N, C-alpha and C positions, 0 to 999 in steps of 0.2 A: 340618478339615483344610484343607493349602495347596498351592499347585502353585504353582512355579517357571517364568516364559517365560524363553525364550535369542532374542537377537538377535544371530545369528551373520551372516556373509553371504549375501547375497540380490541375486540381478541387480537392476536399478534400475527396472525394470516390475514389481517382482514388488507383489504385494500387503502384504508384507511395508515396504518403502518406501514405501508409499503409505498408511503406518501405519495399515491395513485389515484387518493379519493378526496375528496371536500364535501363537506355538509355546510348546507346553506337554510340557517333556521328565522331570520331576520332580512325584508326589504324596507329600505329607507325607516330603519328603524324598528319598524313593526313587526311583529309575530307572526308568521306565516300562519302559526296553529289557531290566530284567534283574528285573521283579517282575511284569509284566504277564501272566496266564497263570499266574503261579507264588503271589504272592501274594494271596488273595479280597479282600482289604480295599482292595486298590490296583485291582487287576481290577473291582472293581464303584464303584470312584471315577471310572474312566478309562468304563465302559461309561456310567456315569449324568451323565458330561461330555458325551459324543457325543452322545448324547440326545436331553437336555436343550437342545442346541444345537439342535438339530433343529427346534425348536417356534420359536424366535428369529426374526424379521420380518426380512428383510434380510441371510441368513446365504446365506453364496456355499459356500465349502469345509470340508468335516465333513471332514479326514483323520487316520486314526490306525489303532490295532491291532486296535478293535471293528467300525470298516468306515470305507467313504469313499464318500461324498455329493457329490456338487455343486448347489447349486440344491434338493436336496432329493430327486436321483437318483441314481441307483449309478453309481459313477464309478470308471476306472481309472488309478489314477496309482501309481507306484512308490512303494517307504521310506512311512515314517511309523509303522513299528511298534516305532520307537524314543521317541516324539511326538505331540504330537495339534498338528495345525494346526487352526487354525481362522482363517474370513476371514467379512467383509460385504460386500455392495456398494458 
């Protein structure tokens, strides 16, 4: 499987600007926005990406359609139904 990252506009203080975050908007060429919850294979891959990132030491933000966690705890943040946002400390 393959995932593509996007590098859109982010605030100067964001983890993206610090090169500590990545956004994934497509998996195997399919947009998460239209495939998550519809295509079982894409849904499974997205879920596994988020679940496995929770095992990474130094993880910080893990936001996506599966769940939203910050430093391992449930977190409330808007958006992220169309991509996965992962960041490290």
